[in-house]
C-alpha positions in Angstrom: 57.7 -46.2 49.7 54.1 -47.0 50.6 55.4 -49.7 52.9 57.6 -47.2 54.6 54.7 -44.8 55.2 52.6 -47.6 56.6 55.4 -48.8 58.8 55.9 -45.3 60.1 52.5 -45.3 61.6 53.4 -48.2 63.9 57.1 -47.9 64.6 59.4 -45.4 66.2 62.2 -45.4 63.6 64.6 -43.5 65.9 64.3 -46.3 68.5 64.9 -48.9 65.8 68.3 -47.3 65.2 68.9 -46.9 68.9 68.7 -43.1 68.6 66.9 -40.6 70.9 63.3 -40.0 69.8 60.9 -37.0 70.1 62.2 -33.5 69.7 65.8 -34.6 70.2 65.5 -37.2 67.5 64.0 -34.6 65.1 67.1 -32.5 65.6 69.6 -35.2 64.5 71.6 -34.7 61.3 71.6 -37.1 58.4 75.3 -37.9 59.3 74.3 -38.9 62.8 71.6 -41.2 61.4 74.0 -42.8 58.9 76.5 -43.4 61.6 73.9 -45.0 63.9 72.8 -47.3 61.0 76.4 -48.4 60.2 76.9 -49.3 63.8 73.7 -51.2 64.2 74.0 -53.0 60.9 77.4 -54.4 61.9 75.9 -55.6 65.2 72.6 -56.9 63.9 73.5 -58.3 60.5 72.1 -61.9 60.2 75.6 -63.3 59.5 76.5 -62.1 63.0 73.5 -63.9 64.5 73.2 -67.3 62.8 71.3 -68.8 65.7 68.7 -66.0 66.0 65.5 -66.9 63.9 64.4 -63.2 64.1 67.7 -61.8 62.9 66.6 -61.3 59.2 63.3 -59.6 60.1 65.1 -57.3 62.6 67.8 -56.3 60.0 65.1 -55.6 57.4 63.3 -53.4 60.0 66.6 -51.6 60.6 67.1 -51.0 56.9 63.5 -49.8 56.5 63.8 -47.3 59.3 67.1 -46.0 58.0 65.7 -45.4 54.5 62.7 -43.5 55.9 64.8 -41.3 58.2 67.3 -40.6 55.4 64.5 -39.3 53.2 63.9 -35.7 54.2 60.2 -35.5 53.2 59.3 -38.8 54.8 61.2 -37.9 57.9 59.3 -34.7 58.3 56.0 -36.6 58.0 57.1 -39.1 60.5 58.2 -36.5 63.0 54.8 -34.8 62.7 53.0 -38.1 63.3 55.3 -38.9 66.2 54.6 -35.5 67.8 50.8 -36.0 67.3 51.0 -39.4 69.1 52.8 -37.9 72.0 50.3 -35.0 72.3 47.4 -37.5 72.1 48.9 -39.6 74.8 49.4 -36.6 77.0 45.8 -35.5 76.5 44.6 -39.0 77.3 46.6 -39.1 80.5 45.3 -35.8 81.6 41.7 -36.9 80.9 42.3 -40.1 82.8 43.6 -38.1 85.8 40.6 -35.8 85.6 38.2 -38.7 85.3 39.7 -40.5 88.3 39.6 -37.3 90.4 35.9 -36.8 89.5 35.1 -40.4 90.5 37.2 -40.1 93.7 35.4 -36.8 94.6 32.0 -38.4 94.0 32.9 -41.4 96.1 34.2 -39.2 98.9 30.9 -37.2 98.9 28.9 -40.4 99.0 31.0 -41.7 101.9 30.6 -38.3 103.8 26.9 -38.3 103.2 26.6 -41.9 104.5 28.6 -41.1 107.6 26.7 -37.9 108.3 29.7 -35.7 107.7 28.8 -32.1 106.7 29.2 -31.3 103.0 32.1 -29.2 101.7 31.4 -25.5 102.3 32.2 -24.6 98.7 29.7 -27.2 97.4 27.1 -25.9 99.8 27.7 -22.3 98.5 27.2 -23.5 94.9 23.9 -25.2 95.8 22.7 -22.1 97.7 23.6 -19.9 94.6 21.6 -22.2 92.4 18.6 -22.2 94.8 18.7 -18.4 95.0 18.8 -18.1 91.2 15.8 -20.4 90.9 13.9 -18.4 93.5 14.5 -15.2 91.7 13.4 -16.7 88.4 10.1 -17.8 90.1 9.7 -14.4 91.6 10.2 -12.8 88.2 7.7 -15.1 86.6 5.1 -14.3 89.3 5.7 -10.6 88.8 5.2 -10.8 85.1 2.0 -12.7 85.6 0.8 -10.0 88.0 1.8 -7.2 85.6 0.0 -8.9 82.7 -3.1 -9.4 84.8 -3.1 -5.7 85.8 -2.5 -4.5 82.3 -5.5 -6.6 81.0 -7.8 -5.1 83.6 -8.2 -8.4 85.5 -10.1 -8.0 88.7 -8.0 -8.3 91.9 -9.1 -10.2 94.9 -10.4 -8.5 98.0 -8.6 -8.3 101.3 -10.2 -11.5 102.5 -8.9 -13.4 99.5 -5.1 -13.4 100.5 -4.1 -11.7 97.3 -0.6 -12.8 96.1 1.4 -10.2 94.2 -1.6 -8.4 92.7 -2.3 -4.7 92.9 -5.0 -3.1 95.2 -8.4 -3.0 93.7 -9.0 0.8 93.5 -7.2 2.7 90.8 -5.8 5.6 92.7 -2.4 6.0 94.4 -2.3 5.1 98.1 -0.6 7.4 100.5 2.6 5.7 101.8 1.9 6.9 105.3 -1.1 4.6 105.4 0.8 1.5 104.5 2.3 -0.8 107.2 4.7 -3.7 106.9 3.7 -6.6 109.1 5.9 -9.6 109.8 5.8 -12.6 112.2 7.9 -15.6 113.0 6.7 -19.0 111.9 4.9 -20.2 108.8 3.5 -17.7 106.4 0.2 -19.5 106.8 -0.1 -18.5 110.5 -2.0 -15.4 109.4 -4.3 -14.8 106.4 -5.7 -11.5 105.1 -9.0 -11.9 106.9 -7.3 -12.4 110.3 -5.0 -9.5 109.8 -7.8 -7.2 108.8 -9.7 -8.2 111.9 -6.7 -7.5 114.2 -6.0 -4.1 112.6 -9.6 -2.9 112.5 -9.3 -2.0 116.2 -7.1 1.0 115.1 -9.4 2.2 112.3 -10.6 1.2 108.8 -8.5 -1.3 106.9 -8.5 -0.7 103.1 -6.5 -3.7 102.0 -4.2 -6.5 103.1 -1.7 -8.2 100.9 0.1 -11.4 101.9 3.7 -11.6 100.7 4.0 -13.5 97.4 6.9 -15.9 98.2 6.3 -17.8 101.5 9.2 -18.4 103.8 9.5 -21.5 105.9 10.4 -19.6 109.0 8.8 -16.2 108.7 5.7 -14.6 107.2 4.9 -11.1 106.2 2.2 -8.9 104.7 1.3 -5.3 103.8 -1.7 -3.7 105.6 -3.2 -0.5 104.0 -5.0 1.5 106.7 -7.9 3.9 105.9 -6.0 7.0 107.2 -2.6 8.1 108.3 -3.9 8.5 111.8 -5.1 4.8 111.9 -1.7 3.7 110.7 0.1 5.8 113.3 -2.1 4.4 116.0 -1.3 0.9 114.9 2.4 1.6 115.0 2.2 3.2 118.5 0.2 0.3 119.9 1.8 -2.5 118.0 2.7 -4.2 121.3 -1.0 -5.1 121.6 -0.6 -7.2 118.4 2.2 -9.3 119.7 3.7 -11.5 118.2 3.2 -9.4 115.1 5.9 -6.8 114.2 4.5 -3.6 112.7 6.5 -0.9 110.9 5.8 1.9 108.4 6.8 1.2 104.9 8.2 4.6 104.1 10.4 4.7 107.2 14.1 4.6 106.3 15.6 1.4 107.6 12.1 -0.1 108.3 12.6 -2.6 105.5 15.7 -4.0 103.6 16.1 -2.3 100.2 14.9 -5.4 98.4 11.8 -5.9 100.5 10.9 -2.2 100.5 11.0 -2.1 96.7 9.1 -5.3 96.3 6.3 -4.4 98.7 6.0 -0.9 97.5 5.4 -2.0 93.9 3.2 -4.9 95.0 1.0 -3.3 97.6 1.1 0.5 97.3 1.8 1.1 93.7 -1.9 1.0 92.6 -1.5 2.7 89.2 1.4 0.5 88.2 4.1 3.2 88.0 6.6 1.0 89.9 6.5 -2.0 87.7 9.5 -1.0 85.7 11.6 -0.4 88.8 10.6 -3.8 90.2 11.4 -5.5 86.9 14.8 -3.9 86.8 15.5 -4.9 90.4 14.5 -8.5 89.8 16.6 -8.8 86.6 19.6 -7.3 88.4 19.2 -9.9 91.2 18.9 -12.7 88.6 22.1 -11.5 86.9 24.0 -11.3 90.2 22.9 -14.8 91.2 24.0 -16.2 87.8 27.4 -14.4 88.2 27.9 -16.0 91.6 27.0 -19.4 90.2 29.6 -19.0 87.4 32.3 -17.8 89.7 31.5 -20.6 92.1 
């Protein structure tokens, strides 16, 4: 019996008896198996093949397979093993196809890169989503550092120091009407806080200048806090004299995109820290949206 079990691991006993295998073989009756054995034993008996040196071994294999399939318990075990082998083979084939496709895709991208062919738009979208998620994480880390520094009473840098993401140095709220959003094309390093203060002083006193935290490769921006509403209004009305700088009031509807307005308002004009929770919620929301886009991509 042990020999039969061992043999069942290596042989398809239905095929030995020239019967259909798989689910069709498992559905055969004992009578059908006995009939197939009688037919094959007459054809393959060693007496019928005196010149075949493998006739005896073949007939013994036939008898062994017949005994196993006739035993109800051993046959169920064999059917289960046979089914497991088929499923494993199917999984291996699927994995092989997937592996070959991955290798083919990689080779195709390498050929496209070598030939200077633009990358697949879907792949570019995934890379962009990754980059945006990383940017948001960096922005969140910078915000937390600024919040911690503010909470611990750390001294902020003056307007000439190009403060990055800190809060203005006086501990009172600044009137939004005194705050201007300034932007320019080109590198963010084209203007520093000292230069902007010098330019805006022609309209009145400048209380503070904050350069935007995350620098853009193609555009720079900053917040300028004027000493009075009148000075801010004068700068807006005469902004053409500051060309190529673009000047807009922070509180004006549509003057800033929602994201920029909230970030600047919390960074530059929220002197007593009341906007920190709103900014943190916004940054977390952006991070979650970027992660969702990445997963869906």
